[in-house]
N, C-alpha and C positions, 0 to 999 in steps of 0.2 A: 384526215378528213373527218368531218362531223359524224358521218354514218359509221365509219369504222370505230370511232371512239364510243359511240352509243350502242353498238351492236350487242354487247353483253347485256345491257339493260333491256334492249328490245327482245332478246331471247327469253327473258324472265317475264315479260309482260304478255297480255292477251290482246288480240285484235290490233296489232301494230301495222301501220301503213306509213311508208316513207314516200314523200312526194318531192321530186326534184323539178326545177324549172329549167327548161332548155329553150330552144327556138326552132322554128321551121327551117332556119338557115343551117342548123345542124343536120337536117335531112337532105337539103337540096343545094347547099353552098350558096355563095353570093359573091358577086364581083367586088374586089377590093376589101374583102373581109375574111381573108384566109385564116388568120389566127382565131378570129371570133367563131367562124364556122367549125374549125378543128376543135375548139374547146367545147362547143355545144354538141358536136358529134361524139366527143369523148364522154360527155355526161350521159348521153343516150346509151352508149355502150356500157358504161359503168352501172347505170340503173338496171339494164338487162341482166348483167352479171350478178348484181346484188339480189335481184329478184330470184334468179335461179339458185343462188347459194343459200338463201334464207327461206325459200318457199316451204321446205320440209318442216320448218319451225313456225309456220303460220305467220310469217312476216311478209307483207306485200311491199313491193317497190314499184312505183310508177313515175313516169316522166311526162310533164306537160310541155307541149311544143306549140305555143301560140304563133299565129301568123302575124300579119301586119298590124301594128299598133301605132296609132297616131301619137307622136311625141315631138319634141323640139328637133330631135335628130332626123326623124322621118319627114318633117315639114320641109326640109331642104331638098328632098327628092323631087324630080320632075313628075308630071302627071302620068306619063307612060310607065315609069317605074312603079308608081303607086298602084296603077291598074294591074300590073303583072303580079304584084303581091296579092 
């Protein structure tokens, strides 16, 4: 992974912040998106572990989990599903 490959450089730098992009689906799951939800949940767990491992070296690691975003894929959802998000 990129984080692992760059970790040595991160440890030499000051004010390092790693920001990973996940999804709200990683926190709550979603119908018919098992693999997607599992990968996003894995990224959340990964980010938490990296934060704990590198905190003593002043490296921050955060993960952003945006909610519903209107895209071509989400346009296909019915209105009830959109409201739930």
